[in-house]
N, C-alpha and C positions, 0 to 999 in steps of 0.2 A: 512530630519527630519522624524522620525518614527511617525506613527499615533497611537492614543489611541486604546486600545483593545476593541473589540465588543463582545457581548454575542452571540456566534454562537452555533454550535452543540457541545455536549460533546464527549469524546472519544468513548463511547459506541454508540452514535448516528452516529458518523462517520463510525464506523465499521458496523453498521446496514445498512447504505446507501451503503457501499462498498459491502455488501453481495448481493445486487441487481445485481451486475455484474456477479454473478455466474449463469451458465447455466447448465441444466441437462446433466449429463454425463461428465462434465469437470473434468480434473485432475488439481488440484490447489495447488500452494505453497504459504504459508502465511509467510511473513517475521517476524523478531523479533520485539517485542513491540506491538504497537497498532494493526497491522495486525492480530495478533493471536486471537484478540477478534472476528474477523469475524466468527470463527467457532461456536460461540454461536448464530448466527443470520441467519443461512442458511434458505432460504425461504421454506415454506411448498410446497411439491410436487417437489422440486429440489433435486436430488441426485448427489453429487459430491464426489470425492475421494481426500482427503487432504494429501499432501506429505510433509515430512520434510527432509532436506538434511542430517540429521544425521542418516537416515535410517528407516523411518517410512512411511507406506502407509495405509491410512484408519484411520486418526486421528478424534476423536470425540470432543465434547465440553470440557471445563475445568471440572475437577472432583469436586464433592462435598467434603466437608472437611472429611467426614467419608469414602471416597473412593479413597483417594490419594495413589498412588503407587510411592514412591520416586525413583524407578528405571526406571520409564516410563516417559521420558522427551523429549521435542522437541529441536530444535536447539538453542533455547533461554534459555535452562536449566529450563523451566517451566514444571511442571507436567501436563500430558494430559491423556485423555482416548483413548481407541482404540475400533473401531466398529467391529461388527461381520464380519469375513472375511478379517480382516486387516492382515498386515504382517510386520515383522521386519527383517532388513538385513543390510549389511555393508554400510558405507557412500560412498564407491567406487561405489557400485551398484546404490545408490541414484543419484550420479553425472552422471552416465551413462544414467539414465532416463532424467535428466535435459539437458545434452549436446546432447542427442539424439533427442531433440525436442518433447518430450512426455508430456510436461507441457503446458496445454492450457492457463492458466492464472497465473500470479505471482502478488500478492498484497504486496507491499513493503512500508516501511517508507522512508523518505528522509530528508536531511538537506537543499538541494536546488534542484530545477528543472529549466532548462532554457526554453525559449520560443520555442526552437527547440526540446525539449524533452530530452536534456542531463540530466543525473542524477548524483548527488553527495550524497552518503549516507553511505560511509564506513569509513571516517576518517576526523578529524580536525587536521591540522598540529600543532605539539607541544603537543598534548594530547596523552595519552596512548591508543594504539589500541591492543585489544586482538587477532585480526586476521581479515582478510577481509571477511571471511565467504563465502557464496555461491552466493552473490548478483551479482557479475560480470558474473558468469555462467548463472544465471537465466535471467538477462536482455538481454544476448546475444542469448539465446535459447528459452525462452518462447514465445508462439505465441502472447500473449497480456500482457502488463505490466501496472498495475494501481498503482499509488502512493497515499497513504493516509497520511496526516500530518496536523499539525496546519498551518494556512495560513501564519503566521508571527512567527519570532523567539521570544524568551522571552523578548528581548529588543525592540520589535515592528518592527524590520527590516524585509523587505519582504523576503520570501523564494522562490518565483517564480520570476526569474530574466531574464534579457536579456542574460547575460552570467553568468554561475556559476563561483565562485572564489575559490571553494574548489576542491580538487582532484576528478576527475570524476570516476564514476563506469562504465558508458557507454555513448556513444554519440547517440542521436536521438532514444532512446529506449522506452521512456514513451509515452503511448497512451492517458491516462486520469489521471487527478489529482482530488482527492476528499479531501477537507479540511473542517475545522469547519465553513467556510463561503460560500463555493461554490463547484460546479462541473465544471471542465474546460477540454476541449479536446485540444490536440495538433494536429494541422492539417497542411497541406502544405501551407495554407494561413495564419497561425498564430494561436494564442490562441483564442478559441471560448468559451465564457461563456454559459454553458448549463443550470445550475440551481443555485439558491441562497438559503441560509438557511432562515428559517422563520424570518421575521423582518430585513433582510439584503437586501440592495439595490445593484444594479449593480455598482452604484457610490462608495458605501462602499468598494466593492471588488476591483474596479479599483484603488482606493486610496492606497490600500495595496498590489498592484501588480506592479512590475516595468515595464514590457512590456505592450503595449496597448492591451486591450481585445476587441474582436469583440462580439457585443451583438445582437443576432438574435431576430426577432420579437416574436418568440415563447419561449422566456426565461421562464423556469419553476421554481417551488419551490421544494427544496429537501424534499422528503417524508420519514419520519423516524417514 
């Protein structure tokens, strides 16, 4: 039986928390959907280069309404801005960067993540899929993979599972999960609850997570 929803972080707050994963000098790929919001919350003093698999390097924040260029889009078909010194090239070159191991961090959305870090984020059987995109290449090649998503599905069912039941994007590829309720690390000893959203308890998170969570004594609160 699914649990009632809780008032956790908003999409923008999740993205703002995820932006704290960025380190100075990182080359970063932001997945389609919520991950693209991370570009708006890059911490002061941190310089990163954002990459998109359709052939952009040096993406800036979303454009203001009077600065939209309909020909300048990311892999999710959203209009973007480009920073000084940025470049545009073919998607083949973009995937050479990805497969060559030059992406320090990939921040992706997910439909399901298992306790071992298996990721399912590219299709639901029976539903139309426009294409698998670059997620499989990213999770196989990026040095670190962070998933950001709602903690539960729309019907309240958990999205962090013992075993994924949707087609996998990659096995054992996720390092950290950031949701509207919590920040969780995938470790060799299982899932470790690192932070909870304001007003959310470890018990709240566990009740909405299928695998057992390890709760350390220094459990923190998500700062957004």
